[in-house]
N, C-alpha and C positions, 0 to 999 in steps of 0.2 A: 831693259823693260821689265825684267823679272822683279826688280825692286818695286816698281810702280804697281805691278800686279799683286805683290804681297801686301803692300799698303792698302790696296783696294780690298783684298781679302779680309784684312783686319777691320776695315771700315764697314764692310757689308755686314759683318757679324755684330757690329755695334748699332746698326740701324734698325730699330724695332719696327718702323713703318714699312720697311722693305721686306722683312722676313716672311710675312704672310704671302707675299707674291711668289716666294721661292718654295713654299711648302710642298706642292704637288708637281713640281717641274722635274723633268728628266731631260737635260739638254747638254750637248757637247758642242763646242765651237773652237776653231783655231783662230788665234790672233797671230798674224804674220807681220813681223817688223824686222827690217834689216836682215832679210834672208833667214830668219829664225822663226820657227813656229812654236807657239806655246798653246797647249790645249787647256781650255777651261771647262770644268764640268760643274753643272748645277744639278743636284739630285736630292730630292726630299728635304729641302731646306738647307742644304750644305753647299759650300762653294769650294771647289778643289782646283789646284793648278798642277798640270803635268808638263814638265819641260823635258827636252832631250828625248822626245818620242818620235819614232820613225814609223808612223802608221799611215797607210794610204787609204784610209776610210774616206768616204764622201760625207763630210759633215760641213755645217755652215762655217764660213770663213770670213774674217775681216782682215784686210790687208792695208797697210799704210806705213808712213814713216813714224819715228819715235814721237815727234811733236804732236802729231794728230792722235796717236794712241794715248798719250798723256792727257790731252784735252778730253778724250772720251772717258778714260778711267777716272779722271778727277771730276767729272761731271760739269766741266766748263763748256762743253759743246755737245749737242745731240748727235747721235749716230747718223741719222739720215741727212742732217745738215752738213756734216763732214763728207758724206758721200756726194751730195749735190755740189759741194765746192771742189770735188775731185781730190780731196785729201785722203780719203779712205775708199776702198772698194769692198763691196759686200756680196757674197754669194750665199744667200739664204732666202727662204720664203719670207714673204712680207710679215706674216704672223710672228715668225722667229725674230726677224729684224726689229719689230716693234717691242717684243718682249725684252730683247737685249738692250734696246735703247732705254726702255723704262728702268731696267735694273741699273744700268750705268748712270743714268741721269739722276735717279732718285737717291742713289747712295751718296753722291756728292762727296767723294773721298778727300777732296782738297782741304776740307776743314781739319781732317786728321793728319794731313801731311805736315802741317806746322808743328803738331804735337810730337810726331815721331822723328822728324829731321832735326 
């Protein structure tokens, strides 16, 4: 999953229409897939990935299998739709969920996957 996240990180930096949405955000979230947690951080217009972190903070969390995470990060499916279908579970306030959904969906990293792979 780290490869998918790194591709998403590259894609988000290339998306001019998404960057204003990130400007004044300070958000941390865990993406949990296959018993591994990867923390994403969005702070002042930047997107960071922290893996191999053992923090027990209470932060928003998205859990699911690799297929669902790829659909989310590639912008192929919306976060709340994946939750409704039972493919992902989300522990975050609605406002945070909507913000994350917007970021993932608007970035549509799948267009960049073909260029990188």
